[in-house]
LOTIVO-894265 format. One record per atom (N, C-alpha, C): x, y, z. Coordinates in steps of 0.05 Angstrom, whole numbers, plus 5000, padded with zeros to 4 digits. Each point is the difference from the previous one (the first is absolute). Layout:
XYZ...
END
This chain:
666876775166502349864988500650124973502450074995500750094973499949774981498349984980499749774981502549964985501250204989502549944983502049875015500450085026502149885017499449725005497649925005499249735005500549834975499450094978500549854975503049974994501650185012502949964996501349815017499049995027501349815018498549725002497649984989498449755003501649764988501050004977501449784991502249895015501650195013502349925016499049845024497650105013498949875025499049734992498849964977498849754992502449814995502250084990502449824997501249915026500150195020501049915027498249815013497350034998498149825011500349724987500350014975500149734986502549845008502250145002502549865008499949925028498750155018499949935028498149775007497849984983497949815007500549754983501050014977500249774983502149805011499449744999502049805011502450004983502549915011502549994987499849754981501250034978499949774979501849785012499049744997501449765008501949904980502249905008502149884980499149714993499849974974499249734992502349884980499649744995502049864983499050014971497750114995499150014972501150254988499650024973501450224986498750275010501850195006499250275007501550194982499450255006501250204983502950005002501249955026502949985004501249764988498549785002501149754991499949994968498250164988499849994971502250164987501750155015502050144989502249824990501650084981502349824988501849915023500349745001501749885020502950034995501650065022502850044996501349734992502450014986501349774990501249855024500550135021501349855023497849935021497449984992498049945019499849705002500449895024499749715006501749844980502550064996501649844982502749965013501249764994502849955008501950014977499050064976501750034976501850245003502549984999501850225003500050184977499349904975499950164978497650215002497849895010497550155001500250195024501449925022500150165022501950244998501450014978501950234995498950184980497350055002498650204982500549934971500149744994500449934972502750044988502150075016502650034991501749755005500649844981501449765005502850065009500949825020502850045010501849884979502350144996501849914978501349735006500449935025501549765008498149755004497550035000498249765004498849924973500049734996498849914975497050045000499050054976497250064996498549744998497450005001498449774997500449874971500149754998500649874974497449984982500150154980497950014981501049934972502249864998501249954975498749744987500949944976498749784985501449755010498849764995501249745010502949974990500550074976502849974990502150165016499150265006501850165016500349905029497749885010500049895027502149795002500249834980501949785000502950125001500350214984502750135000500850125026498050135013500450115027500549795021498949764997500549785019503049934998500949984975502949934995501850225013499150244996501750225012500150015030497449955011499950015028501449795014500249774987501549775013502850075006501350144980502850075004500450255017498150165000500350255016499449945028498449805007499449925028502449855012501249834985502149835010502850125001500650174980502750114999500850165025498250175009500850155024500749825023498449795003500649815022502849864996500449944975502749884994502250195007499850264992502150205004500550025030497750015017500450045027501249765014499549764988501049755013502749944991500950124977502649934988502250085022499750225012502050095019500049845026497649885004499849855027500649714995499149884979500349724997500249934971499949754993500449904973497149964988497950075015497449944990499250194977499749894976499550184977497250054994498249795008497250034991498149995022500850015024498349975024499150265012497850005015499250235013501249975029501450205009501449995026498050015023500549845020498549995023500650235018497950135013500550215019498649935026500750155021498749935026496950004997498949825014497049975000498550225012498150064989498150235012497249904999498450105018497249915002498250154981498049874989498250114982497250035010499849985028497450015012499049745008497850005017498949755009498849834978500549755001499049814981501449984974502150154999501650004974502749895006501249884979502749895002502150224999502050005018502050195000501949944976500350194981501549964977502550185001502549894996502350165001500050224981501550225008500250224981501649904976498850054977501149914975498349784989498049905016498049814990497250145002500050264995497650145005497949904981497550085005497749884986499850164974500549884977499950124975498349824981497450084999498249834985499050164976501950094984499250144974498449804982501249764998498649804984501149735007499149885023501149755010499349774981498150054982499249794981502349944980501950184999502349974979502649985019499949925022502449995017500449725012502449915001500949755012502150085022499449895024501750065022500949745013502450015011501249785016500950105026499449865021500850085026501249775015502150035014501449795014499750065032498949815014499450065029501149785017501449794989501149805018502249854984501649835016502049844988498749784983497949895009498549794986497249985008498449854983497149955007499549705002498449925018499149735000497749984981500549874977498150014978497449855005500249795017497449855006498450185016501050155020498550195016499050244984501650084981499050224980497549914986499949764990497649904986497650005019500449905025497850005018499050285006501750195003499250285006498550124977500949964976498750124977497349864995499749755005497449864998498150115021501150045025498350125020498850274992501750174988499250254990498550014974499249774991498049964976501650074973502749975000501550034975499749744984499950044973500049774983502849944993500849735005502749924997500349874972502150054987500749904973497649984982498850244995497450024984500449924971502550004989500449954971501449764995500349825022500949744998502950004987501850135012502650014991501749765007499049875022501249745010503050055008500750225009502550045012500049905030502449905008500249895027499450235020498249945018499250195020502150065020502349835001502250075016501850204987499550054974501750214986498650264998497450004994498550244998497049935005498550195012497249975004498650254987498249924981498550204985497250035011499250245007497250065010499050224985497350024997498550204985497650095018499850265004497850115016497650084984498250125012497450064987500450224979502050155001500550224981501949934978500549734998501749874978502750095002501050095023502850055006501449745007502449964986501549765004502150035021500349815018501950015023501749744997502650035003501949784998501750025025500049785016501549995024502449794995502350085007502449854995501349925027501249765001501249915027502250185009501150184984502250175009499050235017497450005008498950215017499150244986499449974973499350234982497149964990498650204998497349984989499850204975499149924979499950164974496950014993499250244994497150054995499750174975498149924982499450124976497250125003499850274994497450145000498849995028501550025021499250005028500750275013498450145014500850245014502349955019501750215003502349965017499349945029497950135009499249985030499049715003498649894981499049725002502349805000502050074984502549804999501450015026500450235012501450045023498549855023497450045001498449875021500149694997499849904974500349714997502649895008502250144993502749895006500750035030499150215013500950045028497949925021497649974993497849935018499049724996498949944976498749764996502049764997502350054988502249784998501950025022499550145021502050025022500649725012498149835005500549775014501749794982499850044973501649834982502850104996500750225009502650124996502049885020502349924989502149915016502450205003500850085023501950225005499150264986497750105007498950244985501550245008499950224981501350255006497950204987497650025014497950184990500850295002501750075020500950285002502150074982501149814986502250044981499349894972497550014994499149894975500850184976500349884976501050154977497949944979499650204982498049984978501250084975499349874978500850054972497550044984499850194982497850074985500750054971498449884982500050034972497350044988500150094975497350044987499949814977497649914993499649834978497750114982500249934974498150094981499049754984497449945001499049764984499950084970500849814983500050044972498349774988497650084990498149794990501049904972501950114987500749924973502449795001501249955024502249825002499349765017501249784993499749755015502249965022502350134992502449985020500450275015501449985020500650245015502950085000500650235008502850104999500450245018502550075007500650245013500750214982498850245002500650244984501050225021502650015002501150175020499449895027498650155017499149905027497249955001498749974978497149944999499649714988498449865014499249714990497850034980500449924975498049994979498949715001497649975010498849745004498349924976500649804986498549904978497449865009497650104993497449905010498349934976501049934978498449944976498249745005501249805010498549765007497850055021500750165020498150065021497650174988500450184985497850174990498449854979501149844982498649884978498849735007501549845015499349725006499249965030500250235016499349995027501849785015502649984991501749815010502350155014500050005028501850165014502649845008500249774991502449825007502750124991500250094976502550104989500650285015498150165006500450245012500849945031498949815013500849935026502749905003500949824979502649895000502150234996499550204984501650234997500350165026497850035013500050145025501649865021499949725001501649865018503050044995500749974974502850044993501050295006498550204994500850275008500150055031497949885012500050035030502349875014500849764990502249865011502550164997500350124977502550184998499950255015497450125003499850245015500349955030499349755010500149955028502950015010501949974984502950015009500950275008498850214987501050275005499450085029497649995012499850075027501549835020500349744993501349825017503150105001501150084977502750124999500150255016497950164997499950255013500149975031498749805010500149945029502949935010501349844983502749925007501950244996499650184982501750224996499650195022497750045010499350175023501249905025499949735005501149895023503050004999501349994978502850014998501050305003498350194991500750285005499850075029497949895014499950045030502449885014500849784989502449855012502550194998500450114977502350184995499850245019497550115004499750235017500849945029499249755008500649925029502949935003501249884980502949915002501750244997499250204987501650254994500850145027498149995019500450125026502249865015500049744999502049835012502850054988500150014974502450044985501250295007498350195001500950285005501250025029498749865019501050015026502749855003500249784985502649855001502250184986499350144978502050164988500950255017498150095017500850235017501449915025499449775011501249905024500649714997502549944999500949714998499449845024499650135024499649855025497049965005498450044980497249965002499349715006498349945019499449725007497949904980500949824984498349894978498749735013497450015002498749765011499749774981500549765012499849784983497149934990498050065018497349944992499150194975501050235000499350194978501249884972502449905002501249904976498649744992499149835018498449764992497450084988498750205012497550104989500350114971502050144996500550114972500649784980501549785010500549784982497549864994498249965019497549874995498150144981500050285001498450144982501149984972502549994996501149974973499449734989500349795016499449744991497149974993498150125015497350004994499350134973501350254996499650134974500849854976502449865004501149844977498249764995499149875021498349774996497350084987498850225009497550094988500450084970502250094993500650084972500649764983501449815009501049794982499049735006498749955023499049735006497049965002498850215013497249975007498150154983500650094976498350144984500849964970498350084982500449974971501350244986501350175017501250254987502249934981501849845008502449964984499749784979497649855000499749804980499250134972501049864979499350104972497249964994498849775010497349934994498849855023497750075011498849835022499249734989499849815018499449734993497449964987498050175009497449974988499650074971502250144988499950064973501549794982501149815012501749814985498449844980497449915007498349844982498150194986500350255001498150174986501150104972498550174988500950104974502450195004501650004979502550185000499250295002497550074991499350284999499750105030499449835019499850095028502750065010501949844992502850075008501050274988499050064975500750264990498650255016497649955006498850205018501450065027500749775011501450015026502750144996501549954979502550134996499750294991498050074986499550284992499550195024498449915020499550185022502349995018501549795001502549985017502150194989500150024974501950204988499450285005497350074999499150265005500650105029499749805019500450075026502849955010501849924981503049965006500449825023498649775000499949815024502849885002501149914977502549855000502350185011500150274988502050175007499850075030497650045009499750075029500749785018499249754993500849785017503049955001501350044976502949984999501450215017499150244998501050235016499549945030497749905006499449945028501949795011500649794985501849805009502850135005500950184981502550125003500150175027497950145006499950165023500149835025498649774999500049825022502949885003501449954980502849915001501750225014499650254994501650215012499250015030497649995007499250015027501149755015500049784986501149765013503250035006501450144983502850065004500350165025498350215004500150185023499549835027497849844999499549835023502349805006501349904979502149815005502350155014500650254993502150155013499150045030497650085004499150045028500249745017499149784985500149745014502849925008501950064982502849955007500950175023499350265000500750175022498949905026497449915000498949905025501449745008500649844980501349745007502950055011501350194989502750075011499850115026497950175006499650135026499549785021498249824993499449785020502249815001501749964979502249845001502150095020500550284998501950135019499049955029497450055003498849965028500449725009499449814982500449725009503049945006501850124985502849955006500850105028498950245006500650125027498649825023497749904994498849825019501649765006501149874979501749775002502550075016501350244993502450085013499450035032497850125005499250035029499649745013498749814987499549735010502749865006501950024982502549885003501550125023499850285003501350145021499049905027497349985002498849915024500949715007500049844980500949725005502949995009501850154988502750025009500350095028498450195008500050115027499249785020497849874993499249785018502049775003501549954977502149795000502250105017501050254998502150125017499249995030497550055004499150005029500249715010499249814984500349735010502849915004501750074982502949935003501150155025499250255005501150135022499149895026497549905002499149885024501449725004500349854980501649755003502750045010501450214991502750065009499950085030498250175007499750065029499549755017498349844991499349765017502549825002501549984980502549835001502150115019500250274999501850145018499249965029497450005005498949995028500449725010499849794984500349735010502949935003501750134987502949935003501050165024
END
């Protein structure tokens, strides 16, 4: 064998032998050479900023890393920016200025409450959010207390001594405050939206009278605690909650009283939104009837339909003016309280334009009632004409029978003579 040739090819043969005989390396979860490489920014992450190779999208807000003072300013800005688009969209549809418009219900998966489009889960900071949701015409307040006790809620923890028939205050383990009002509305402070929807639509279902879970309405505001103030106030659309006594003396009574006053005023807005939505749906249904009548005067207008439309209007008017606290200047439970609670109630009512919306809603109901009155007169005239023809035919039949009787009598007399 030529020795130089063997020395030249021997290393190559040894490498082939080693790769053929040596076992394949096993994949392990400990650090390897591949795993020790620099990890990509989009590796196992759901952050859209990191998944975009570090290039922030211009239309998406970045993560909040500002100072506390700037955060408070952003809260004030976000409150108006969140609510004004909803107002602009609802202005063309109804008179609801501050409510979130209900959309068709959609499923969120098994075990989760179906939330309408427009009530999407937005938990940027629920600790600084107050929400009100209306799910029924009224609540049985005694049954509400039993349900909340069964679910281990602490009732009236701060001894406000308000009448339980006017408001029920409950507090959970996360110190979130829940206020239930007999008008079918639940107001929650520092409670996640999904928890509030579950409480109002599932746990309090049996206490609801004439519920409308598929047509529920929600109102949302933001609040900022101020440790330097003893009183509270509205600054734009943000509630500035004075918590000086709560922070220094550990006395939450004044803070809770302020929350009750603000909650009572806020509870009127989703209640109004439900009535506004019902009236808008009524106009949509009645518009079809009116268009058909305008195109064909011989259209058969059914009496049952007119009676149903009249009943819907009477129900809306009664809910607005008789069975709720929407149009009252001050609820009865605040009459014996401090005047500052009345001020809180009026402040949030002015921000949500409750008086203007209720007055406009009454005017629209008056207009709808005029239309129904015309339709009712048309139906009455139609049935009046029919009744007149029935009477004419009855008289005609009676005359014919009388003539027949006279004719027979005459024949009988002629035959006997």
